[in-house]
All heavy atoms as a GROMACS GRO file, in nm:
protein
  583
    1MET      N    1  12.002   8.181  10.603
    1MET     CA    2  12.133   8.140  10.651
    1MET      C    3  12.222   8.107  10.531
    1MET      O    4  12.181   8.036  10.441
    1MET     CB    5  12.117   8.017  10.740
    1MET     CG    6  12.245   7.975  10.805
    1MET     SD    7  12.229   7.829  10.910
    1MET     CE    8  12.109   7.884  11.028
    2ASN      N    9  12.342   8.162  10.533
    2ASN     CA   10  12.435   8.136  10.424
    2ASN      C   11  12.494   7.996  10.436
    2ASN      O   12  12.513   7.945  10.545
    2ASN     CB   13  12.549   8.238  10.427
    2ASN     CG   14  12.501   8.378  10.399
    2ASN    OD1   15  12.397   8.397  10.339
    2ASN    ND2   16  12.575   8.476  10.443
    3LYS      N   17  12.520   7.938  10.322
    3LYS     CA   18  12.580   7.805  10.321
    3LYS      C   19  12.730   7.817  10.348
    3LYS      O   20  12.798   7.901  10.290
    3LYS     CB   21  12.555   7.740  10.186
    3LYS     CG   22  12.597   7.596  10.182
    3LYS     CD   23  12.551   7.527  10.057
    3LYS     CE   24  12.594   7.383  10.062
    3LYS     NZ   25  12.547   7.307   9.948
    4LEU      N   26  12.778   7.732  10.435
    4LEU     CA   27  12.920   7.734  10.469
    4LEU      C   28  13.000   7.659  10.363
    4LEU      O   29  12.961   7.552  10.319
    4LEU     CB   30  12.943   7.665  10.604
    4LEU     CG   31  12.903   7.744  10.727
    4LEU    CD1   32  12.914   7.654  10.849
    4LEU    CD2   33  12.990   7.864  10.743
    5PRO      N   34  13.114   7.715  10.325
    5PRO     CA   35  13.201   7.643  10.231
    5PRO      C   36  13.280   7.536  10.305
    5PRO      O   37  13.294   7.540  10.427
    5PRO     CB   38  13.295   7.753  10.181
    5PRO     CG   39  13.302   7.850  10.294
    5PRO     CD   40  13.165   7.847  10.358
    6ILE      N   41  13.330   7.440  10.232
    6ILE     CA   42  13.419   7.339  10.290
    6ILE      C   43  13.562   7.392  10.272
    6ILE      O   44  13.607   7.413  10.161
    6ILE     CB   45  13.402   7.203  10.221
    6ILE    CG1   46  13.261   7.150  10.245
    6ILE    CG2   47  13.506   7.104  10.271
    6ILE    CD1   48  13.231   7.021  10.174
    7ILE      N   49  13.627   7.418  10.386
    7ILE     CA   50  13.761   7.476  10.381
    7ILE      C   51  13.855   7.395  10.470
    7ILE      O   52  13.810   7.314  10.552
    7ILE     CB   53  13.762   7.624  10.424
    7ILE    CG1   54  13.713   7.638  10.569
    7ILE    CG2   55  13.679   7.709  10.331
    7ILE    CD1   56  13.731   7.777  10.626
    8SER      N   57  13.983   7.420  10.455
    8SER     CA   58  14.084   7.353  10.538
    8SER      C   59  14.108   7.434  10.664
    8SER      O   60  14.066   7.550  10.676
    8SER     CB   61  14.214   7.339  10.460
    8SER     OG   62  14.273   7.466  10.442
    9GLY      N   63  14.176   7.374  10.758
    9GLY     CA   64  14.211   7.444  10.880
    9GLY      C   65  14.299   7.565  10.852
    9GLY      O   66  14.284   7.670  10.914
   10LYS      N   67  14.390   7.550  10.757
   10LYS     CA   68  14.481   7.660  10.722
   10LYS      C   69  14.403   7.779  10.667
   10LYS      O   70  14.430   7.894  10.704
   10LYS     CB   71  14.583   7.611  10.619
   10LYS     CG   72  14.687   7.714  10.584
   10LYS     CD   73  14.789   7.658  10.488
   10LYS     CE   74  14.891   7.765  10.450
   10LYS     NZ   75  14.987   7.718  10.353
   11GLU      N   76  14.304   7.754  10.582
   11GLU     CA   77  14.222   7.862  10.526
   11GLU      C   78  14.141   7.931  10.636
   11GLU      O   79  14.125   8.053  10.635
   11GLU     CB   80  14.128   7.807  10.418
   11GLU     CG   81  14.199   7.763  10.293
   11GLU     CD   82  14.108   7.688  10.198
   11GLU    OE1   83  14.025   7.606  10.244
   11GLU    OE2   84  14.121   7.711  10.077
   12CYS      N   85  14.092   7.853  10.731
   12CYS     CA   86  14.016   7.908  10.842
   12CYS      C   87  14.105   7.999  10.926
   12CYS      O   88  14.064   8.109  10.966
   12CYS     CB   89  13.960   7.794  10.927
   12CYS     SG   90  13.863   7.850  11.068
   13ILE      N   91  14.226   7.956  10.953
   13ILE     CA   92  14.320   8.036  11.033
   13ILE      C   93  14.353   8.166  10.962
   13ILE      O   94  14.356   8.273  11.023
   13ILE     CB   95  14.447   7.954  11.062
   13ILE    CG1   96  14.414   7.841  11.160
   13ILE    CG2   97  14.558   8.042  11.117
   13ILE    CD1   98  14.521   7.736  11.172
   14GLU      N   99  14.374   8.161  10.830
   14GLU     CA  100  14.406   8.283  10.754
   14GLU      C  101  14.291   8.383  10.762
   14GLU      O  102  14.313   8.503  10.777
   14GLU     CB  103  14.437   8.247  10.609
   14GLU     CG  104  14.570   8.176  10.592
   14GLU     CD  105  14.591   8.123  10.451
   14GLU    OE1  106  14.503   8.141  10.364
   14GLU    OE2  107  14.698   8.063  10.428
   15ALA      N  108  14.166   8.333  10.754
   15ALA     CA  109  14.050   8.422  10.762
   15ALA      C  110  14.039   8.483  10.901
   15ALA      O  111  14.011   8.603  10.916
   15ALA     CB  112  13.923   8.346  10.727
   16LEU      N  113  14.062   8.403  11.004
   16LEU     CA  114  14.053   8.455  11.141
   16LEU      C  115  14.164   8.555  11.171
   16LEU      O  116  14.143   8.651  11.246
   16LEU     CB  117  14.057   8.340  11.242
   16LEU     CG  118  13.932   8.252  11.245
   16LEU    CD1  119  13.954   8.131  11.334
   16LEU    CD2  120  13.810   8.330  11.290
   17GLU      N  121  14.281   8.537  11.111
   17GLU     CA  122  14.389   8.634  11.130
   17GLU      C  123  14.351   8.769  11.072
   17GLU      O  124  14.387   8.873  11.125
   17GLU     CB  125  14.519   8.582  11.068
   17GLU     CG  126  14.583   8.472  11.152
   17GLU     CD  127  14.710   8.415  11.090
   17GLU    OE1  128  14.726   8.422  10.966
   17GLU    OE2  129  14.792   8.361  11.167
   18LYS      N  130  14.274   8.769  10.963
   18LYS     CA  131  14.226   8.895  10.905
   18LYS      C  132  14.128   8.964  10.999
   18LYS      O  133  14.111   9.085  10.994
   18LYS     CB  134  14.158   8.869  10.770
   18LYS     CG  135  14.253   8.826  10.661
   18LYS     CD  136  14.178   8.797  10.534
   18LYS     CE  137  14.269   8.737  10.429
   18LYS     NZ  138  14.193   8.696  10.308
   19ALA      N  139  14.063   8.885  11.086
   19ALA     CA  140  13.966   8.939  11.181
   19ALA      C  141  14.032   8.981  11.312
   19ALA      O  142  13.964   9.014  11.408
   19ALA     CB  143  13.856   8.836  11.208
   20GLY      N  144  14.165   8.976  11.319
   20GLY     CA  145  14.236   9.024  11.436
   20GLY      C  146  14.286   8.914  11.530
   20GLY      O  147  14.337   8.945  11.638
   21PHE      N  148  14.273   8.790  11.493
   21PHE     CA  149  14.322   8.680  11.576
   21PHE      C  150  14.470   8.655  11.548
   21PHE      O  151  14.519   8.687  11.440
   21PHE     CB  152  14.243   8.551  11.548
   21PHE     CG  153  14.106   8.550  11.608
   21PHE    CD1  154  14.000   8.612  11.544
   21PHE    CD2  155  14.082   8.486  11.728
   21PHE    CE1  156  13.874   8.611  11.599
   21PHE    CE2  157  13.956   8.485  11.784
   21PHE     CZ  158  13.851   8.547  11.719
   22TYR      N  159  14.538   8.599  11.646
   22TYR     CA  160  14.677   8.558  11.628
   22TYR      C  161  14.695   8.419  11.688
   22TYR      O  162  14.620   8.378  11.776
   22TYR     CB  163  14.775   8.658  11.690
   22TYR     CG  164  14.759   8.677  11.839
   22TYR    CD1  165  14.830   8.598  11.930
   22TYR    CD2  166  14.672   8.773  11.889
   22TYR    CE1  167  14.816   8.615  12.066
   22TYR    CE2  168  14.657   8.792  12.025
   22TYR     CZ  169  14.728   8.712  12.114
   22TYR     OH  170  14.713   8.730  12.248
   23ILE      N  171  14.796   8.347  11.639
   23ILE     CA  172  14.820   8.211  11.688
   23ILE      C  173  14.886   8.220  11.824
   23ILE      O  174  14.993   8.280  11.838
   23ILE     CB  175  14.908   8.133  11.588
   23ILE    CG1  176  14.834   8.116  11.456
   23ILE    CG2  177  14.948   7.998  11.647
   23ILE    CD1  178  14.915   8.052  11.346
   24LYS      N  179  14.822   8.161  11.923
   24LYS     CA  180  14.875   8.162  12.059
   24LYS      C  181  14.966   8.042  12.080
   24LYS      O  182  15.076   8.054  12.129
   24LYS     CB  183  14.762   8.161  12.160
   24LYS     CG  184  14.809   8.159  12.303
   24LYS     CD  185  14.710   8.223  12.395
   24LYS     CE  186  14.750   8.212  12.539
   24LYS     NZ  187  14.878   8.268  12.571
   25ARG      N  188  14.915   7.922  12.045
   25ARG     CA  189  14.997   7.802  12.058
   25ARG      C  190  14.936   7.691  11.973
   25ARG      O  191  14.827   7.702  11.922
   25ARG     CB  192  15.007   7.759  12.204
   25ARG     CG  193  14.878   7.710  12.265
   25ARG     CD  194  14.900   7.674  12.413
   25ARG     NE  195  14.780   7.617  12.469
   25ARG     CZ  196  14.682   7.686  12.524
   25ARG    NH1  197  14.688   7.818  12.527
   25ARG    NH2  198  14.576   7.626  12.575
   26ARG      N  199  15.013   7.583  11.964
   26ARG     CA  200  14.970   7.467  11.887
   26ARG      C  201  14.981   7.345  11.977
   26ARG      O  202  15.082   7.324  12.044
   26ARG     CB  203  15.060   7.450  11.765
   26ARG     CG  204  15.024   7.331  11.682
   26ARG     CD  205  15.123   7.313  11.568
   26ARG     NE  206  15.080   7.201  11.489
   26ARG     CZ  207  15.017   7.210  11.373
   26ARG    NH1  208  14.993   7.329  11.323
   26ARG    NH2  209  14.979   7.103  11.309
   27GLU      N  210  14.874   7.267  11.980
   27GLU     CA  211  14.874   7.142  12.056
   27GLU      C  212  14.835   7.030  11.960
   27GLU      O  213  14.720   7.020  11.920
   27GLU     CB  214  14.775   7.149  12.172
   27GLU     CG  215  14.816   7.248  12.279
   27GLU     CD  216  14.720   7.251  12.396
   27GLU    OE1  217  14.630   7.165  12.400
   27GLU    OE2  218  14.736   7.338  12.481
   28SER      N  219  14.934   6.951  11.924
   28SER     CA  220  14.912   6.838  11.834
   28SER      C  221  14.854   6.889  11.702
   28SER      O  222  14.917   6.967  11.634
   28SER     CB  223  14.823   6.735  11.902
   28SER     OG  224  14.806   6.623  11.820
   29SER      N  225  14.734   6.846  11.665
   29SER     CA  226  14.676   6.888  11.537
   29SER      C  227  14.574   7.000  11.554
   29SER      O  228  14.490   7.022  11.467
   29SER     CB  229  14.609   6.768  11.469
   29SER     OG  230  14.499   6.725  11.546
   30HIS      N  231  14.579   7.071  11.668
   30HIS     CA  232  14.487   7.182  11.693
   30HIS      C  233  14.566   7.309  11.720
   30HIS      O  234  14.667   7.306  11.789
   30HIS     CB  235  14.395   7.151  11.811
   30HIS     CG  236  14.297   7.042  11.781
   30HIS    ND1  237  14.334   6.910  11.781
   30HIS    CD2  238  14.167   7.045  11.747
   30HIS    CE1  239  14.228   6.836  11.749
   30HIS    NE2  240  14.126   6.917  11.728
   31ILE      N  241  14.517   7.420  11.664
   31ILE     CA  242  14.583   7.548  11.678
   31ILE      C  243  14.490   7.641  11.756
   31ILE      O  244  14.373   7.654  11.721
   31ILE     CB  245  14.618   7.606  11.540
   31ILE    CG1  246  14.714   7.510  11.469
   31ILE    CG2  247  14.679   7.745  11.552
   31ILE    CD1  248  14.729   7.533  11.323
   32ILE      N  249  14.543   7.704  11.860
   32ILE     CA  250  14.465   7.793  11.944
   32ILE      C  251  14.493   7.936  11.899
   32ILE      O  252  14.609   7.979  11.898
   32ILE     CB  253  14.499   7.773  12.094
   32ILE    CG1  254  14.451   7.636  12.143
   32ILE    CG2  255  14.434   7.880  12.178
   32ILE    CD1  256  14.546   7.526  12.125
   33LEU      N  257  14.387   8.007  11.863
   33LEU     CA  258  14.398   8.146  11.821
   33LEU      C  259  14.330   8.234  11.924
   33LEU      O  260  14.231   8.194  11.984
   33LEU     CB  261  14.333   8.168  11.684
   33LEU     CG  262  14.406   8.102  11.568
   33LEU    CD1  263  14.337   7.974  11.531
   33LEU    CD2  264  14.412   8.194  11.452
   34ARG      N  265  14.382   8.355  11.940
   34ARG     CA  266  14.328   8.447  12.040
   34ARG      C  267  14.317   8.587  11.980
   34ARG      O  268  14.398   8.628  11.897
   34ARG     CB  269  14.418   8.451  12.162
   34ARG     CG  270  14.369   8.548  12.268
   34ARG     CD  271  14.456   8.544  12.389
   34ARG     NE  272  14.413   8.431  12.471
   34ARG     CZ  273  14.466   8.400  12.588
   34ARG    NH1  274  14.565   8.469  12.636
   34ARG    NH2  275  14.420   8.299  12.656
   35ARG      N  276  14.214   8.659  12.025
   35ARG     CA  277  14.198   8.801  11.993
   35ARG      C  278  14.183   8.871  12.127
   35ARG      O  279  14.106   8.827  12.213
   35ARG     CB  280  14.073   8.823  11.907
   35ARG     CG  281  14.047   8.967  11.873
   35ARG     CD  282  13.924   8.984  11.787
   35ARG     NE  283  13.808   8.935  11.861
   35ARG     CZ  284  13.695   8.900  11.804
   35ARG    NH1  285  13.679   8.904  11.674
   35ARG    NH2  286  13.594   8.856  11.877
   36ASP      N  287  14.254   8.982  12.147
   36ASP     CA  288  14.254   9.049  12.276
   36ASP      C  289  14.137   9.145  12.295
   36ASP      O  290  14.082   9.155  12.403
   36ASP     CB  291  14.386   9.122  12.297
   36ASP     CG  292  14.502   9.024  12.311
   36ASP    OD1  293  14.481   8.915  12.368
   36ASP    OD2  294  14.613   9.056  12.265
   37ASP      N  295  14.098   9.218  12.190
   37ASP     CA  296  13.994   9.319  12.207
   37ASP      C  297  13.895   9.315  12.093
   37ASP      O  298  13.932   9.354  11.982
   37ASP     CB  299  14.056   9.458  12.218
   37ASP     CG  300  13.957   9.563  12.260
   37ASP    OD1  301  13.866   9.529  12.338
   37ASP    OD2  302  13.970   9.678  12.214
   38PRO      N  303  13.772   9.271  12.111
   38PRO     CA  304  13.719   9.208  12.233
   38PRO      C  305  13.774   9.067  12.246
   38PRO      O  306  13.800   9.000  12.146
   38PRO     CB  307  13.568   9.206  12.211
   38PRO     CG  308  13.553   9.202  12.062
   38PRO     CD  309  13.670   9.281  12.007
   39PHE      N  310  13.789   9.022  12.369
   39PHE     CA  311  13.854   8.892  12.393
   39PHE      C  312  13.775   8.777  12.333
   39PHE      O  313  13.654   8.768  12.348
   39PHE     CB  314  13.870   8.868  12.544
   39PHE     CG  315  13.937   8.736  12.572
   39PHE    CD1  316  14.074   8.724  12.562
   39PHE    CD2  317  13.862   8.625  12.606
   39PHE    CE1  318  14.136   8.602  12.587
   39PHE    CE2  319  13.923   8.503  12.630
   39PHE     CZ  320  14.060   8.492  12.621
   40ALA      N  321  13.846   8.689  12.265
   40ALA     CA  322  13.788   8.565  12.213
   40ALA      C  323  13.902   8.468  12.191
   40ALA      O  324  14.014   8.507  12.157
   40ALA     CB  325  13.715   8.590  12.082
   41GLN      N  326  13.875   8.342  12.214
   41GLN     CA  327  13.974   8.237  12.190
   41GLN      C  328  13.904   8.121  12.123
   41GLN      O  329  13.798   8.078  12.168
   41GLN     CB  330  14.038   8.193  12.322
   41GLN     CG  331  14.148   8.090  12.303
   41GLN     CD  332  14.230   8.075  12.429
   41GLN    OE1  333  14.289   8.170  12.476
   41GLN    NE2  334  14.235   7.954  12.482
   42VAL      N  335  13.962   8.071  12.015
   42VAL     CA  336  13.904   7.960  11.940
   42VAL      C  337  14.010   7.854  11.914
   42VAL      O  338  14.129   7.884  11.906
   42VAL     CB  339  13.840   8.005  11.806
   42VAL    CG1  340  13.723   8.098  11.830
   42VAL    CG2  341  13.941   8.071  11.716
   43VAL      N  342  13.965   7.731  11.899
   43VAL     CA  343  14.052   7.618  11.867
   43VAL      C  344  14.016   7.571  11.727
   43VAL      O  345  13.900   7.538  11.700
   43VAL     CB  346  14.036   7.503  11.969
   43VAL    CG1  347  14.125   7.387  11.931
   43VAL    CG2  348  14.065   7.552  12.109
   44VAL      N  349  14.115   7.569  11.638
   44VAL     CA  350  14.092   7.528  11.499
   44VAL      C  351  14.170   7.400  11.472
   44VAL      O  352  14.291   7.396  11.492
   44VAL     CB  353  14.138   7.639  11.401
   44VAL    CG1  354  14.118   7.594  11.257
   44VAL    CG2  355  14.065   7.769  11.428
   45PRO      N  356  14.100   7.294  11.427
   45PRO     CA  357  14.173   7.172  11.392
   45PRO      C  358  14.252   7.193  11.263
   45PRO      O  359  14.202   7.253  11.168
   45PRO     CB  360  14.062   7.068  11.375
   45PRO     CG  361  13.940   7.147  11.345
   45PRO     CD  362  13.956   7.280  11.412
   46ASP      N  363  14.374   7.145  11.260
   46ASP     CA  364  14.459   7.159  11.141
   46ASP      C  365  14.436   7.038  11.051
   46ASP      O  366  14.522   6.952  11.038
   46ASP     CB  367  14.605   7.171  11.184
   46ASP     CG  368  14.695   7.209  11.068
   46ASP    OD1  369  14.644   7.259  10.966
   46ASP    OD2  370  14.816   7.190  11.079
   47HIS      N  371  14.318   7.032  10.990
   47HIS     CA  372  14.280   6.921  10.903
   47HIS      C  373  14.263   6.971  10.760
   47HIS      O  374  14.251   7.091  10.737
   47HIS     CB  375  14.148   6.859  10.950
   47HIS     CG  376  14.154   6.804  11.090
   47HIS    ND1  377  14.043   6.786  11.166
   47HIS    CD2  378  14.258   6.763  11.166
   47HIS    CE1  379  14.076   6.737  11.283
   47HIS    NE2  380  14.208   6.723  11.286
   48LYS      N  381  14.259   6.876  10.666
   48LYS     CA  382  14.239   6.914  10.526
   48LYS      C  383  14.100   6.969  10.503
   48LYS      O  384  14.081   7.056  10.419
   48LYS     CB  385  14.263   6.793  10.434
   48LYS     CG  386  14.408   6.753  10.428
   48LYS     CD  387  14.428   6.637  10.333
   48LYS     CE  388  14.574   6.594  10.331
   48LYS     NZ  389  14.595   6.478  10.244
   49GLU      N  390  14.000   6.916  10.574
   49GLU     CA  391  13.863   6.965  10.565
   49GLU      C  392  13.806   6.976  10.706
   49GLU      O  393  13.820   6.883  10.785
   49GLU     CB  394  13.775   6.870  10.484
   49GLU     CG  395  13.799   6.872  10.337
   49GLU     CD  396  13.699   6.786  10.260
   49GLU    OE1  397  13.609   6.726  10.324
   49GLU    OE2  398  13.712   6.778  10.138
   50ILE      N  399  13.742   7.089  10.735
   50ILE     CA  400  13.675   7.107  10.864
   50ILE      C  401  13.527   7.079  10.842
   50ILE      O  402  13.467   7.132  10.747
   50ILE     CB  403  13.695   7.250  10.916
   50ILE    CG1  404  13.843   7.279  10.939
   50ILE    CG2  405  13.616   7.271  11.045
   50ILE    CD1  406  13.872   7.419  10.985
   51ASP      N  407  13.467   6.997  10.928
   51ASP     CA  408  13.324   6.970  10.919
   51ASP      C  409  13.247   7.101  10.931
   51ASP      O  410  13.289   7.193  11.001
   51ASP     CB  411  13.279   6.875  11.030
   51ASP     CG  412  13.332   6.734  11.010
   51ASP    OD1  413  13.360   6.697  10.895
   51ASP    OD2  414  13.346   6.663  11.112
   52ARG      N  415  13.130   7.106  10.866
   52ARG     CA  416  13.051   7.230  10.868
   52ARG      C  417  13.005   7.267  11.008
   52ARG      O  418  13.003   7.383  11.044
   52ARG     CB  419  12.933   7.217  10.773
   52ARG     CG  420  12.975   7.227  10.629
   52ARG     CD  421  12.858   7.261  10.539
   52ARG     NE  422  12.906   7.286  10.404
   52ARG     CZ  423  12.884   7.206  10.301
   52ARG    NH1  424  12.815   7.095  10.317
   52ARG    NH2  425  12.930   7.236  10.183
   53GLY      N  426  12.968   7.169  11.088
   53GLY     CA  427  12.924   7.196  11.225
   53GLY      C  428  13.037   7.253  11.308
   53GLY      O  429  13.017   7.347  11.387
   54THR      N  430  13.156   7.199  11.291
   54THR     CA  431  13.273   7.250  11.362
   54THR      C  432  13.305   7.392  11.318
   54THR      O  433  13.333   7.479  11.400
   54THR     CB  434  13.394   7.158  11.337
   54THR    OG1  435  13.361   7.025  11.374
   54THR    CG2  436  13.517   7.205  11.412
   55LEU      N  437  13.298   7.416  11.187
   55LEU     CA  438  13.326   7.550  11.134
   55LEU      C  439  13.224   7.650  11.186
   55LEU      O  440  13.260   7.761  11.225
   55LEU     CB  441  13.327   7.547  10.982
   55LEU     CG  442  13.361   7.679  10.912
   55LEU    CD1  443  13.496   7.731  10.956
   55LEU    CD2  444  13.357   7.661  10.761
   56ARG      N  445  13.098   7.610  11.191
   56ARG     CA  446  12.993   7.699  11.242
   56ARG      C  447  13.020   7.735  11.389
   56ARG      O  448  13.003   7.849  11.431
   56ARG     CB  449  12.856   7.636  11.226
   56ARG     CG  450  12.742   7.731  11.252
   56ARG     CD  451  12.608   7.671  11.215
   56ARG     NE  452  12.595   7.632  11.076
   56ARG     CZ  453  12.569   7.716  10.976
   56ARG    NH1  454  12.557   7.844  11.000
   56ARG    NH2  455  12.557   7.672  10.853
   57ALA      N  456  13.065   7.637  11.467
   57ALA     CA  457  13.097   7.661  11.608
   57ALA      C  458  13.216   7.757  11.621
   57ALA      O  459  13.215   7.845  11.708
   57ALA     CB  460  13.125   7.530  11.679
   58ILE      N  461  13.317   7.740  11.537
   58ILE     CA  462  13.434   7.829  11.539
   58ILE      C  463  13.391   7.972  11.508
   58ILE      O  464  13.433   8.067  11.574
   58ILE     CB  465  13.542   7.780  11.440
   58ILE    CG1  466  13.603   7.649  11.490
   58ILE    CG2  467  13.649   7.886  11.417
   58ILE    CD1  468  13.689   7.578  11.387
   59ILE      N  469  13.307   7.988  11.407
   59ILE     CA  470  13.260   8.122  11.368
   59ILE      C  471  13.182   8.185  11.482
   59ILE      O  472  13.198   8.303  11.514
   59ILE     CB  473  13.175   8.113  11.238
   59ILE    CG1  474  13.264   8.071  11.121
   59ILE    CG2  475  13.107   8.246  11.209
   59ILE    CD1  476  13.187   8.033  10.996
   60ARG      N  477  13.096   8.107  11.547
   60ARG     CA  478  13.016   8.158  11.659
   60ARG      C  479  13.106   8.201  11.775
   60ARG      O  480  13.087   8.307  11.834
   60ARG     CB  481  12.917   8.051  11.705
   60ARG     CG  482  12.816   8.101  11.805
   60ARG     CD  483  12.716   7.995  11.850
   60ARG     NE  484  12.668   7.906  11.746
   60ARG     CZ  485  12.699   7.775  11.738
   60ARG    NH1  486  12.776   7.719  11.829
   60ARG    NH2  487  12.651   7.699  11.643
   61GLN      N  488  13.206   8.119  11.806
   61GLN     CA  489  13.297   8.151  11.917
   61GLN      C  490  13.382   8.274  11.885
   61GLN      O  491  13.422   8.347  11.975
   61GLN     CB  492  13.389   8.033  11.946
   61GLN     CG  493  13.317   7.915  12.007
   61GLN     CD  494  13.404   7.790  12.011
   61GLN    OE1  495  13.522   7.795  11.980
   61GLN    NE2  496  13.344   7.679  12.048
   62ALA      N  497  13.408   8.297  11.757
   62ALA     CA  498  13.487   8.413  11.716
   62ALA      C  499  13.404   8.541  11.718
   62ALA      O  500  13.458   8.651  11.702
   62ALA     CB  501  13.545   8.390  11.576
   63GLY      N  502  13.273   8.528  11.735
   63GLY     CA  503  13.186   8.646  11.738
   63GLY      C  504  13.158   8.704  11.602
   63GLY      O  505  13.131   8.823  11.588
   64LEU      N  506  13.164   8.619  11.499
   64LEU     CA  507  13.139   8.662  11.362
   64LEU      C  508  13.010   8.601  11.311
   64LEU      O  509  12.965   8.499  11.362
   64LEU     CB  510  13.254   8.619  11.270
   64LEU     CG  511  13.393   8.671  11.304
   64LEU    CD1  512  13.497   8.600  11.216
   64LEU    CD2  513  13.401   8.820  11.283
   65SER      N  514  12.953   8.662  11.207
   65SER     CA  515  12.842   8.598  11.137
   65SER      C  516  12.900   8.516  11.022
   65SER      O  517  13.017   8.535  10.984
   65SER     CB  518  12.745   8.703  11.082
   65SER     OG  519  12.805   8.774  10.976
   66VAL      N  520  12.820   8.427  10.967
   66VAL     CA  521  12.867   8.344  10.856
   66VAL      C  522  12.904   8.433  10.737
   66VAL      O  523  13.006   8.413  10.672
   66VAL     CB  524  12.760   8.240  10.816
   66VAL    CG1  525  12.801   8.165  10.691
   66VAL    CG2  526  12.737   8.142  10.931
   67ALA      N  527  12.823   8.536  10.711
   67ALA     CA  528  12.850   8.626  10.598
   67ALA      C  529  12.983   8.700  10.618
   67ALA      O  530  13.061   8.713  10.523
   67ALA     CB  531  12.736   8.725  10.582
   68GLU      N  532  13.010   8.746  10.741
   68GLU     CA  533  13.136   8.816  10.768
   68GLU      C  534  13.253   8.722  10.748
   68GLU      O  535  13.356   8.760  10.692
   68GLU     CB  536  13.137   8.868  10.912
   68GLU     CG  537  13.041   8.981  10.938
   68GLU     CD  538  13.029   9.017  11.084
   68GLU    OE1  539  13.050   8.927  11.171
   68GLU    OE2  540  12.997   9.132  11.114
   69PHE      N  541  13.238   8.597  10.793
   69PHE     CA  542  13.347   8.501  10.779
   69PHE      C  543  13.375   8.470  10.632
   69PHE      O  544  13.491   8.464  10.590
   69PHE     CB  545  13.314   8.371  10.855
   69PHE     CG  546  13.424   8.270  10.850
   69PHE    CD1  547  13.535   8.281  10.933
   69PHE    CD2  548  13.419   8.162  10.763
   69PHE    CE1  549  13.637   8.190  10.928
   69PHE    CE2  550  13.521   8.070  10.756
   69PHE     CZ  551  13.631   8.083  10.840
   70VAL      N  552  13.269   8.450  10.553
   70VAL     CA  553  13.286   8.420  10.410
   70VAL      C  554  13.356   8.535  10.340
   70VAL      O  555  13.440   8.513  10.252
   70VAL     CB  556  13.151   8.386  10.345
   70VAL    CG1  557  13.162   8.378  10.195
   70VAL    CG2  558  13.096   8.255  10.402
   71GLU      N  559  13.327   8.660  10.379
   71GLU     CA  560  13.395   8.775  10.319
   71GLU      C  561  13.545   8.774  10.350
   71GLU      O  562  13.626   8.817  10.270
   71GLU     CB  563  13.335   8.906  10.370
   71GLU     CG  564  13.201   8.936  10.310
   71GLU     CD  565  13.144   9.068  10.362
   71GLU    OE1  566  13.224   9.156  10.404
   71GLU    OE2  567  13.022   9.081  10.362
   72LEU      N  568  13.582   8.725  10.469
   72LEU     CA  569  13.724   8.719  10.508
   72LEU      C  570  13.800   8.614  10.429
   72LEU      O  571  13.923   8.622  10.420
   72LEU     CB  572  13.737   8.691  10.658
   72LEU     CG  573  13.688   8.802  10.751
   72LEU    CD1  574  13.688   8.754  10.894
   72LEU    CD2  575  13.774   8.927  10.736
   73LEU      N  576  13.729   8.516  10.375
   73LEU     CA  577  13.796   8.414  10.294
   73LEU      C  578  13.844   8.476  10.165
   73LEU      O  579  13.944   8.455  10.112
   73LEU     CB  580  13.702   8.297  10.265
   73LEU     CG  581  13.662   8.212  10.382
   73LEU    CD1  582  13.559   8.109  10.340
   73LEU    CD2  583  13.782   8.142  10.443
   0.00000   0.00000   0.00000
């Protein structure tokens, strides 16, 4: 298993946008991103640092592997 980097919410959103996600809406300090084909929706906290467990859950919900996500960074 690859080690997850410590990244900000903004960096996470930029990586997910490269994977085909777009910003659907913003609720307070959380940003909802969506991909239409194949459908996936994830919520990314807009924090300076995202906990590794939270980041791992976001990657899983996006349908990516950790290695694929790290390449998008």
